[in-house]
All heavy atoms as an XYZ file, in Angstrom:
757
protein
N      -2.457      6.511     -8.407
C      -3.691      7.019     -7.886
C      -4.058      6.312     -6.604
O      -3.825      5.124     -6.431
C      -4.767      6.776     -8.929
C      -4.550      7.500    -10.280
S      -4.487      9.239    -10.174
C      -6.163      9.675    -10.172
N      -4.610      7.074     -5.705
C      -5.078      6.543     -4.408
C      -6.594      6.471     -4.448
O      -7.222      7.387     -4.879
C      -4.594      7.397     -3.261
C      -3.102      7.514     -3.236
C      -2.649      8.461     -2.170
N      -2.498      7.714     -0.897
C      -2.090      8.216      0.217
N      -1.774      9.511      0.291
N      -1.991      7.488      1.292
N      -7.147      5.369     -3.936
C      -8.584      5.204     -3.947
C      -9.114      5.394     -2.494
O      -8.671      4.725     -1.588
C      -8.971      3.801     -4.417
O      -8.394      3.571     -5.703
C     -10.492      3.623     -4.506
N     -10.074      6.282     -2.378
C     -10.718      6.497     -1.066
C     -11.725      5.387     -0.836
O     -12.589      5.134     -1.697
C     -11.418      7.870     -1.044
S     -12.307      8.224      0.447
N     -11.686      4.778      0.291
C     -12.642      3.691      0.601
C     -13.985      4.219      0.999
O     -14.970      3.463      1.072
C     -12.097      2.773      1.688
O     -11.830      3.520      2.877
C     -10.856      2.054      1.247
N     -14.107      5.516      1.310
C     -15.386      6.063      1.747
C     -16.235      6.498      0.602
O     -17.440      6.252      0.579
C     -15.115      7.252      2.671
C     -14.342      6.880      3.929
C     -15.037      5.799      4.765
O     -16.139      6.066      5.252
N     -14.435      4.654      4.912
N     -15.682      7.146     -0.411
C     -16.454      7.651     -1.538
C     -16.047      7.082     -2.867
O     -16.625      7.422     -3.896
C     -16.406      9.191     -1.558
S     -14.796      9.876     -2.093
N     -15.021      6.203     -2.864
C     -14.520      5.516     -4.092
C     -13.914      6.477     -5.112
O     -13.748      6.082     -6.241
C     -15.626      4.702     -4.755
C     -16.370      3.771     -3.840
C     -15.445      2.741     -3.228
C     -16.264      1.737     -2.414
N     -15.795      1.557     -1.079
N     -13.539      7.669     -4.705
C     -12.903      8.641     -5.625
C     -11.430      8.320     -5.727
O     -10.807      7.788     -4.806
C     -13.128     10.049     -5.124
N     -10.807      8.710     -6.853
C      -9.394      8.592     -7.085
C      -8.735      9.948     -6.820
O      -9.259     11.011     -7.188
C      -9.084      8.175     -8.493
C      -9.623      6.808     -8.860
C     -10.712      6.651     -9.709
C      -9.032      5.658     -8.341
C     -11.186      5.428    -10.033
C      -9.497      4.411     -8.658
C     -10.624      4.284     -9.508
O     -11.100      3.094     -9.832
N      -7.556      9.908     -6.155
C      -6.805     11.102     -5.869
C      -5.373     10.830     -6.313
O      -4.914      9.657     -6.345
C      -6.798     11.392     -4.364
O      -8.112     11.711     -3.953
N      -4.600     11.876     -6.658
C      -3.206     11.643     -7.063
C      -2.373     11.088     -5.889
O      -2.737     11.225     -4.719
C      -2.691     13.039     -7.403
C      -3.913     13.916     -7.433
C      -5.009     13.242     -6.729
N      -1.268     10.423     -6.233
C      -0.403      9.858     -5.194
C       0.049     10.852     -4.169
O       0.200     10.530     -3.017
C       0.858      9.239     -5.843
C       0.659      7.875     -6.450
O      -0.460      7.360     -6.306
O       1.572      7.394     -7.090
N       0.229     12.115     -4.548
C       0.731     13.154     -3.662
C      -0.321     13.630     -2.659
O      -0.040     14.296     -1.667
C       1.217     14.371     -4.423
C       2.213     14.029     -5.516
C       1.547     13.594     -6.807
O       0.525     14.160     -7.198
O       2.065     12.647     -7.426
N      -1.598     13.318     -2.941
C      -2.712     13.829     -2.137
C      -2.660     13.205     -0.737
O      -2.454     11.998     -0.618
C      -4.036     13.582     -2.825
N      -2.907     14.031      0.284
C      -3.009     13.497      1.617
C      -4.482     13.367      2.083
O      -4.788     12.663      2.976
C      -2.294     14.427      2.650
O      -2.814     15.761      2.554
C      -0.798     14.442      2.337
N      -5.366     14.079      1.337
C      -6.794     13.984      1.602
C      -7.528     13.683      0.283
O      -7.072     14.037     -0.776
C      -7.338     15.313      2.133
C      -6.759     15.703      3.477
C      -7.284     17.053      3.982
O      -7.846     17.771      3.160
O      -7.092     17.335      5.162
N      -8.644     12.979      0.388
C      -9.444     12.644     -0.759
C      -9.917     13.930     -1.432
O     -10.385     14.870     -0.788
C     -10.679     11.822     -0.327
S     -11.791     11.453     -1.673
N      -9.802     13.938     -2.744
C     -10.206     15.133     -3.504
C     -11.718     15.358     -3.529
O     -12.194     16.434     -3.768
C      -9.675     15.082     -4.943
O     -10.124     13.853     -5.566
C      -8.160     15.134     -4.996
N     -12.489     14.263     -3.217
C     -13.936     14.421     -3.224
C     -14.476     14.663     -1.837
O     -15.250     15.636     -1.595
C     -14.599     13.220     -3.827
C     -16.154     13.387     -3.925
C     -16.870     12.177     -4.458
N     -16.508     11.875     -5.821
C     -16.645     10.712     -6.417
N     -17.205      9.724     -5.740
N     -16.320     10.532     -7.656
N     -14.146     13.796     -0.899
C     -14.817     13.886      0.467
C     -13.906     14.419      1.521
O     -14.378     14.725      2.647
C     -15.321     12.535      0.885
S     -14.078     11.303      1.295
N     -12.629     14.632      1.235
C     -11.712     15.241      2.232
C     -11.197     14.333      3.305
O     -10.539     14.768      4.235
N     -11.471     13.026      3.221
C     -10.964     12.088      4.238
C      -9.460     11.966      4.157
O      -8.839     12.139      3.115
C     -11.567     10.676      3.997
C     -13.058     10.626      4.086
C     -13.538     10.546      5.494
N     -14.999     10.414      5.450
C     -15.702      9.865      6.425
N     -15.104      9.418      7.486
N     -16.985      9.837      6.332
N      -8.860     11.614      5.291
C      -7.415     11.438      5.398
C      -7.013     10.122      4.689
O      -7.446      9.060      5.131
C      -6.997     11.379      6.881
C      -5.522     11.214      7.110
O      -4.765     11.080      6.138
O      -5.111     11.219      8.269
N      -6.254     10.242      3.581
C      -5.947      9.013      2.832
C      -4.898      8.112      3.493
O      -4.795      6.934      3.170
C      -5.457      9.399      1.431
C      -6.520     10.017      0.552
C      -5.915     10.517     -0.763
C      -7.615      8.969      0.264
N      -4.213      8.626      4.525
C      -3.322      7.761      5.263
C      -4.075      6.748      6.096
O      -3.586      5.766      6.611
C      -2.344      8.536      6.127
O      -3.035      9.238      7.155
N      -5.391      7.051      6.332
C      -6.268      6.166      7.075
C      -7.346      5.480      6.235
O      -7.709      4.359      6.464
C      -6.900      6.992      8.198
C      -7.772      6.150      9.125
C      -8.342      7.002     10.220
O      -7.967      8.212     10.429
O      -9.206      6.474     10.991
N      -7.856      6.219      5.216
C      -9.013      5.726      4.419
C      -8.716      5.315      3.005
O      -9.637      4.975      2.286
C     -10.128      6.789      4.457
C     -10.729      7.005      5.802
C     -10.398      8.074      6.589
C     -11.638      6.082      6.294
C     -10.954      8.280      7.838
C     -12.196      6.225      7.527
C     -11.868      7.363      8.308
O     -12.421      7.490      9.532
N      -7.471      5.292      2.585
C      -7.140      4.809      1.238
C      -7.223      3.270      1.226
O      -7.111      2.640      2.274
C      -5.771      5.252      0.759
O      -4.747      4.634      1.471
N      -7.425      2.754      0.042
C      -7.542      1.274     -0.070
C      -6.290      0.560      0.419
O      -6.331     -0.449      1.067
C      -7.848      0.881     -1.514
N      -5.120      1.147      0.106
C      -3.837      0.518      0.562
C      -3.661      0.679      2.040
O      -3.141     -0.293      2.679
C      -2.664      1.126     -0.212
O      -2.622      2.529     -0.051
C      -2.683      0.753     -1.673
N      -4.098      1.786      2.669
C      -3.979      1.907      4.082
C      -4.874      0.906      4.829
O      -4.457      0.318      5.815
C      -4.343      3.345      4.531
N      -6.063      0.704      4.293
C      -6.980     -0.300      4.895
C      -6.385     -1.697      4.753
O      -6.415     -2.495      5.687
C      -8.350     -0.223      4.220
C      -9.004      1.171      4.457
C      -9.254     -1.349      4.711
C      -9.433      1.446      5.891
N      -5.851     -2.014      3.607
C      -5.249     -3.330      3.350
C      -4.099     -3.587      4.284
O      -3.988     -4.660      4.880
C      -4.791     -3.462      1.876
N      -3.247     -2.589      4.445
C      -2.085     -2.730      5.320
C      -2.556     -2.923      6.791
O      -2.000     -3.775      7.502
C      -1.183     -1.521      5.242
C       0.071     -1.553      6.084
C       0.902     -2.800      5.785
C       0.900     -0.282      5.868
N      -3.527     -2.193      7.213
C      -4.032     -2.352      8.585
C      -4.589     -3.721      8.818
O      -4.335     -4.358      9.872
C      -5.102     -1.274      8.877
N      -5.296     -4.282      7.853
C      -5.857     -5.646      7.978
C      -4.727     -6.692      7.988
O      -4.819     -7.644      8.739
C      -6.816     -5.926      6.821
C      -8.126     -5.212      6.958
C      -9.035     -5.430      5.808
N     -10.308     -4.780      5.975
C     -11.160     -4.594      5.017
N     -10.942     -5.021      3.810
N     -12.273     -3.953      5.256
N      -3.707     -6.500      7.170
C      -2.616     -7.474      7.185
C      -1.865     -7.415      8.507
O      -1.474     -8.470      9.082
C      -1.654     -7.182      6.034
C      -2.182     -7.478      4.618
C      -1.199     -6.982      3.574
C      -2.449     -8.966      4.438
N      -1.637     -6.215      9.041
C      -0.966     -6.084     10.322
C      -1.762     -6.715     11.444
O      -1.224     -7.256     12.396
C      -0.684     -4.642     10.614
C       0.427     -4.053      9.838
C       0.632     -2.573     10.111
N       1.876     -2.076      9.506
C       2.094     -0.840      9.275
N       1.233      0.102      9.548
N       3.258     -0.470      8.721
N      -3.095     -6.643     11.378
C      -3.948     -7.185     12.467
C      -4.120     -8.676     12.377
O      -4.557     -9.300     13.366
C      -5.305     -6.485     12.398
N      -3.817     -9.266     11.250
C      -4.064    -10.709     11.074
C      -2.928    -11.498     11.709
O      -1.772    -11.426     11.312
C      -4.088    -11.006      9.538
C      -4.506    -12.443      9.254
O      -4.317    -13.309     10.031
N      -5.108    -12.621      8.110
N      -3.229    -12.339     12.707
C      -2.181    -13.106     13.393
C      -1.522    -14.160     12.488
O      -0.438    -14.633     12.804
C      -2.888    -13.763     14.569
C      -4.317    -13.766     14.198
C      -4.567    -12.598     13.259
N      -2.161    -14.543     11.410
C      -1.548    -15.555     10.516
C      -0.484    -14.963      9.593
O       0.282    -15.671      9.000
C      -2.656    -16.163      9.642
C      -3.557    -17.090     10.411
C      -4.511    -17.709      9.434
N      -5.316    -18.737     10.150
C      -6.189    -19.482      9.525
N      -6.395    -19.375      8.244
N      -6.882    -20.358     10.254
N      -0.481    -13.653      9.483
C       0.512    -12.990      8.609
C       1.802    -12.776      9.390
O       1.801    -12.095     10.458
C      -0.044    -11.650      8.066
C       1.019    -10.898      7.300
C      -1.245    -11.885      7.225
N       2.896    -13.365      8.926
C       4.173    -13.200      9.554
C       4.926    -11.979      9.076
O       5.405    -11.153      9.878
N       5.033    -11.842      7.820
C       5.680    -10.715      7.191
C       4.797    -10.224      6.021
O       3.887    -10.975      5.598
C       7.115    -10.972      6.681
O       7.013    -12.066      5.760
C       8.011    -11.378      7.792
N       5.134     -9.076      5.494
C       4.358     -8.525      4.402
C       5.348     -8.214      3.271
O       6.345     -7.553      3.478
C       3.604     -7.251      4.813
C       2.635     -7.548      5.938
C       2.900     -6.621      3.608
C       2.004     -6.345      6.540
N       5.040     -8.766      2.114
C       5.886     -8.504      0.932
C       5.361     -7.292      0.172
O       4.132     -7.156      0.005
C       5.894     -9.685     -0.033
C       6.618    -10.877      0.615
C       6.953    -11.909     -0.415
N       7.856    -11.283     -1.392
C       7.973    -11.718     -2.646
N       7.282    -12.746     -3.048
N       8.797    -11.112     -3.462
N       6.218     -6.431     -0.247
C       5.860     -5.335     -1.071
C       6.234     -5.706     -2.534
O       7.358     -6.050     -2.821
C       6.662     -4.068     -0.667
C       6.097     -2.825     -1.355
C       5.752     -1.829     -0.298
C       7.053     -2.279     -2.308
N       5.228     -5.740     -3.345
C       5.398     -6.182     -4.743
C       5.146     -5.003     -5.699
O       4.100     -4.453     -5.745
C       4.341     -7.310     -5.086
C       4.304     -8.389     -4.041
C       4.542     -7.816     -6.477
C       5.546     -9.218     -4.003
N       6.197     -4.622     -6.414
C       6.045     -3.589     -7.419
C       5.604     -4.136     -8.755
O       5.760     -5.343     -9.004
C       7.465     -2.946     -7.557
C       8.375     -4.100     -7.215
C       7.610     -4.979     -6.261
N       5.013     -3.292     -9.592
C       4.640     -3.711    -10.907
C       5.917     -4.010    -11.751
O       6.978     -3.550    -11.395
C       3.799     -2.589    -11.586
C       2.969     -3.102    -12.694
O       3.392     -3.957    -13.474
N       1.744     -2.586    -12.798
N       5.770     -4.761    -12.799
C       6.916     -5.176    -13.595
C       7.711     -4.004    -14.165
O       8.930     -4.101    -14.282
C       6.474     -6.061    -14.762
N       7.077     -2.899    -14.478
C       7.765     -1.755    -15.033
C       7.919     -0.625    -14.007
O       7.821      0.545    -14.359
C       7.085     -1.227    -16.291
C       5.678     -0.679    -16.019
O       5.140     -0.976    -14.929
O       5.150      0.032    -16.893
N       8.198     -1.001    -12.768
C       8.268     -0.010    -11.699
C       9.483      0.919    -11.810
O      10.414      0.661    -12.556
C       8.321     -0.735    -10.348
S       9.847     -1.633    -10.044
N       9.386      1.999    -11.060
C      10.537      2.939    -11.050
C      11.612      2.400    -10.091
O      11.373      1.439     -9.310
C      10.011      4.301    -10.527
S       9.645      4.368     -8.794
N      12.827      2.952    -10.122
C      13.916      2.507     -9.240
C      13.557      2.574     -7.764
O      13.984      1.722     -6.986
C      15.084      3.419     -9.613
C      14.793      3.892    -11.001
C      13.300      3.959    -11.091
N      12.868      3.608     -7.369
C      12.504      3.758     -5.960
C      11.650      2.608     -5.483
O      11.883      2.034     -4.397
C      11.795      5.129     -5.732
O      12.604      6.145     -6.158
C      11.442      5.321     -4.262
N      10.647      2.258     -6.253
C       9.791      1.132     -5.873
C      10.535     -0.224     -5.938
O      10.318     -1.081     -5.129
C       8.534      1.086     -6.779
S       7.393      2.459     -6.484
N      11.419     -0.333     -6.917
C      12.216     -1.545     -7.044
C      13.071     -1.770     -5.769
O      13.250     -2.898     -5.319
C      13.081     -1.526     -8.299
C      13.854     -2.736     -8.524
N      13.284     -3.961     -8.846
C      15.184     -2.995     -8.484
C      14.189     -4.878     -8.973
N      15.363     -4.308     -8.772
N      13.627     -0.667     -5.234
C      14.404     -0.770     -4.028
C      13.606     -1.225     -2.806
O      14.139     -1.870     -1.910
C      15.105      0.581     -3.724
C      16.189      0.946     -4.676
C      16.740      2.303     -4.395
O      16.513      2.841     -3.297
O      17.420      2.849     -5.289
N      12.352     -0.889     -2.813
C      11.471     -1.223     -1.644
C      10.913     -2.661     -1.743
O      10.366     -3.160     -0.775
C      10.328     -0.223     -1.549
N      11.131     -3.307     -2.840
C      10.604     -4.654     -3.079
C      11.138     -5.637     -2.078
O      12.293     -5.583     -1.702
C      10.947     -5.124     -4.519
C      10.488     -6.461     -4.872
C      10.876     -6.863     -6.294
O      11.689     -6.178     -6.910
O      10.340     -7.876     -6.739
N      10.268     -6.537     -1.616
C      10.731     -7.616     -0.762
C       9.851     -7.779      0.487
O       8.864     -7.094      0.651
N      10.339     -8.667      1.378
C       9.579     -8.947      2.609
C       9.953     -7.965      3.675
O      11.141     -7.604      3.879
N       8.958     -7.518      4.440
C       9.145     -6.560      5.511
C       8.472     -7.074      6.801
O       7.402     -7.672      6.705
C       8.492     -5.217      5.163
C       9.125     -4.517      4.001
C       8.960     -4.741      2.689
C      10.096     -3.470      4.118
N       9.725     -3.867      1.944
C      10.403     -3.067      2.771
C      10.661     -2.800      5.152
C      11.298     -2.071      2.511
C      11.566     -1.759      4.890
C      11.913     -1.417      3.610
N       9.016     -6.794      7.972
C       8.290     -7.048      9.203
C       7.023     -6.205      9.187
O       6.988     -5.121      8.610
C       9.257     -6.562     10.311
C      10.587     -6.514      9.660
C      10.370     -6.250      8.216
N       6.000     -6.682      9.865
C       4.695     -6.020      9.833
C       4.791     -4.526     10.270
O       4.084     -3.696      9.762
C       3.700     -6.729     10.733
C       3.254     -8.080     10.163
C       2.586     -8.895     11.213
C       1.087     -8.959     11.082
N       0.432     -9.879     11.988
N       5.669     -4.254     11.226
C       5.700     -2.902     11.767
C       6.709     -2.008     10.970
O       6.814     -0.776     11.262
C       6.121     -2.905     13.216
C       7.470     -3.570     13.444
O       7.941     -4.337     12.620
O       8.084     -3.276     14.502
N       7.357     -2.523      9.944
C       8.345     -1.767      9.206
C       7.991     -1.616      7.716
O       8.675     -0.875      6.996
C       9.717     -2.436      9.301
C      10.212     -2.655     10.652
C      11.209     -1.597     11.101
C      11.868     -2.013     12.346
N      11.813     -1.039     13.385
N       6.956     -2.249      7.247
C       6.601     -2.179      5.810
C       6.236     -0.744      5.439
O       5.504     -0.068      6.172
C       5.494     -3.179      5.473
C       4.224     -2.835      6.191
C       5.278     -3.292      3.995
N       6.792     -0.235      4.336
C       6.451      1.135      3.957
C       5.016      1.281      3.508
O       4.432      0.371      2.913
C       7.420      1.432      2.770
C       7.977      0.136      2.371
C       7.754     -0.851      3.454
N       4.444      2.424      3.763
C       3.113      2.672      3.323
C       3.097      3.036      1.864
O       4.088      3.538      1.314
C       2.480      3.837      4.131
C       2.268      3.508      5.585
C       1.656      4.604      6.391
O       1.098      5.560      5.755
O       1.700      4.526      7.607
N       2.022      2.732      1.188
C       1.850      3.034     -0.245
C       0.997      4.289     -0.417
O       0.098      4.506      0.376
C       1.209      1.830     -0.978
C       1.999      0.565     -0.961
C       1.215     -0.532     -1.646
C       3.353      0.759     -1.625
N       1.349      5.114     -1.356
C       2.327      4.974     -2.393
C       3.744      5.225     -1.834
O       3.904      5.954     -0.844
C       2.009      6.095     -3.396
C       1.267      7.113     -2.608
C       0.539      6.333     -1.528
N       4.742      4.592     -2.422
C       6.096      4.754     -1.992
C       6.542      6.188     -2.236
O       6.414      6.712     -3.337
C       7.058      3.797     -2.814
C       6.646      2.331     -2.615
C       8.515      4.027     -2.469
C       6.881      1.805     -1.199
N       7.014      6.888     -1.191
C       7.470      8.239     -1.389
C       8.618      8.259     -2.382
O       9.534      7.442     -2.344
C       7.971      8.655      0.022
C       7.287      7.738      0.954
C       7.106      6.466      0.179
N       8.515      9.201     -3.320
C       9.588      9.308     -4.335
C       9.308      8.511     -5.576
O      10.174      8.472     -6.516
N       8.200      7.795     -5.677
C       7.889      7.015     -6.874
C       7.845      7.985     -8.040
O       7.188      9.016     -7.999
C       6.538      6.319     -6.730
S       6.041      5.462     -8.233
N       8.484      7.604     -9.130
C       8.570      8.462    -10.274
C       7.890      7.851    -11.550
O       8.094      8.347    -12.627
C      10.047      8.768    -10.626
O      10.751      7.585    -10.911
N       7.137      6.774    -11.340
C       6.476      6.204    -12.483
C       5.433      7.149    -13.084
O       4.737      7.834    -12.288
C       5.792      4.873    -12.122
C       5.398      4.039    -13.292
N       4.247      4.242    -13.984
C       6.087      3.020    -13.911
C       4.180      3.388    -14.967
N       5.298      2.610    -14.941
N       5.277      7.204    -14.365
C       4.370      8.182    -14.968
C       2.916      7.970    -14.600
O       2.109      8.920    -14.631
C       4.506      8.191    -16.479
C       4.182      6.881    -17.136
C       4.417      6.914    -18.593
N       4.252      5.568    -19.151
C       4.194      5.321    -20.416
N       4.315      6.297    -21.290
N       4.075      4.082    -20.804
N       2.546      6.769    -14.211
C       1.168      6.476    -13.804
C       1.018      6.475    -12.266
O      -0.015      6.111    -11.755
C       0.708      5.154    -14.382
C       0.657      5.124    -15.870
C       1.336      4.148    -16.578
C      -0.039      6.088    -16.592
C       1.325      4.139    -17.975
C      -0.087      6.078    -17.958
C       0.598      5.111    -18.673
O       0.584      5.087    -20.021
N       2.049      6.773    -11.563
C       2.037      6.749    -10.103
C       2.420      5.361     -9.535
O       2.664      4.420    -10.301
N       2.477      5.258     -8.260
C       2.897      4.037     -7.622
C       1.834      2.935     -7.869
O       0.664      3.128     -7.568
C       3.075      4.267     -6.109
S       3.730      2.816     -5.242
N       2.281      1.812     -8.353
C       1.375      0.698     -8.604
C       1.830     -0.583     -7.850
O       1.631     -1.691     -8.275
C       1.319      0.427    -10.125
C       0.655      1.669    -10.792
C       0.639      1.538    -12.284
N       1.964      1.349    -12.831
C       2.206      0.533    -13.844
N       1.260     -0.138    -14.426
N       3.441      0.416    -14.323
N       2.473     -0.345     -6.720
C       2.901     -1.457     -5.867
C       1.669     -1.969     -5.096
O       0.676     -1.272     -4.955
C       3.921     -0.983     -4.868
S       5.472     -0.402     -5.596
N       1.829     -3.170     -4.572
C       0.776     -3.722     -3.690
C       1.419     -4.605     -2.651
O       2.592     -4.941     -2.695
C      -0.281     -4.499     -4.525
C       0.250     -5.681     -5.268
C       0.196     -6.928     -4.739
C       0.801     -5.532     -6.552
C       0.652     -8.072     -5.418
C       1.282     -6.637     -7.243
C       1.212     -7.903     -6.685
N       0.590     -4.948     -1.630
C       1.052     -5.793     -0.510
C       0.638     -7.244     -0.775
O      -0.399     -7.513     -1.342
C       0.397     -5.356      0.784
C       0.762     -3.936      1.206
C      -0.229     -2.973      1.338
C       2.077     -3.577      1.448
C       0.096     -1.691      1.738
C       2.404     -2.285      1.833
C       1.409     -1.360      1.978
O       1.712     -0.083      2.374
N       1.481     -8.147     -0.266
C       1.181     -9.574     -0.312
C       1.572    -10.168      1.027
O       2.679    -10.003      1.513
C       2.016    -10.231     -1.407
C       1.786    -11.685     -1.599
C       2.648    -12.228     -2.761
O       3.850    -12.490     -2.524
O       2.084    -12.365     -3.847
N       0.655    -10.907      1.683
C       0.963    -11.482      2.966
C       1.836    -12.734      2.820
O       1.725    -13.485      1.873
C      -0.394    -11.862      3.574
C      -1.224    -12.118      2.335
C      -0.744    -11.162      1.292
N       2.719    -12.893      3.814
C       3.481    -14.157      3.931
C       2.941    -14.796      5.182
O       3.098    -14.313      6.286
C       4.993    -13.906      4.056
C       5.747    -15.205      4.229
C       5.511    -13.139      2.856
N       2.231    -15.916      4.993
C       1.508    -16.569      6.087
C       2.363    -17.459      6.957
O       3.257    -18.152      6.477
C       0.337    -17.325      5.508
C      -0.668    -16.565      4.657
C      -1.716    -17.476      4.077
C      -1.287    -15.434      5.457
N       2.094    -17.458      8.242
C       2.750    -18.379      9.177
C       2.104    -19.754      9.091
O       2.733    -20.741      9.280
C       2.660    -17.831     10.607
C       3.391    -16.501     10.841
C       3.024    -15.965     12.208
C       4.866    -16.666     10.670
N       0.780    -19.767      8.894
C       0.049    -20.958      8.755
C      -1.037    -20.802      7.686
O      -1.559    -19.711      7.513
C      -0.592    -21.404     10.069
C      -1.596    -20.462     10.643
C      -2.170    -20.898     11.936
O      -1.433    -21.019     12.898
O      -3.409    -21.108     11.978
N      -1.346    -21.842      6.957
C      -2.288    -21.754      5.875
C      -3.675    -22.212      6.343
O      -4.665    -21.571      6.012
C      -1.840    -22.536      4.646
C      -0.535    -21.921      4.176
C      -2.874    -22.505      3.555
C       0.144    -22.714      3.070
N      -3.756    -23.291      7.064
C      -5.050    -23.811      7.514
C      -5.065    -23.841      9.037
O      -4.080    -23.977      9.677
C      -5.257    -25.210      6.937
C      -5.317    -25.252      5.461
C      -4.215    -25.738      4.711
C      -6.421    -24.813      4.793
C      -4.256    -25.737      3.340
C      -6.489    -24.829      3.405
C      -5.392    -25.315      2.661
O      -5.465    -25.315      1.325
N      -6.318    -23.720      9.605
C      -6.392    -23.733     11.074
C      -6.004    -25.083     11.671
O      -5.863    -26.067     11.069
C      -7.890    -23.461     11.308
C      -8.542    -23.255     10.062
C      -7.547    -23.484      8.963
């Protein structure tokens, strides 16, 4: 399920627009916002894609560290888990403290 950050509605993984407010989920979904923030953060060197423990093979293949400009957007295309893609992003920091 994709969460719209504008109206907090849930939409299926396949949806490109929010089912309630019609916003573009490639820009306004919670995962799209999180990815944009990680990419903009100068302390983040790479971004790890973390699948849930019972992920599908497609998500398992995408697991690991990615350069900021190459990390796949969520949901992973082709995810076949019965509950939809449940992967998330994790930053790999270049520095921890200022």
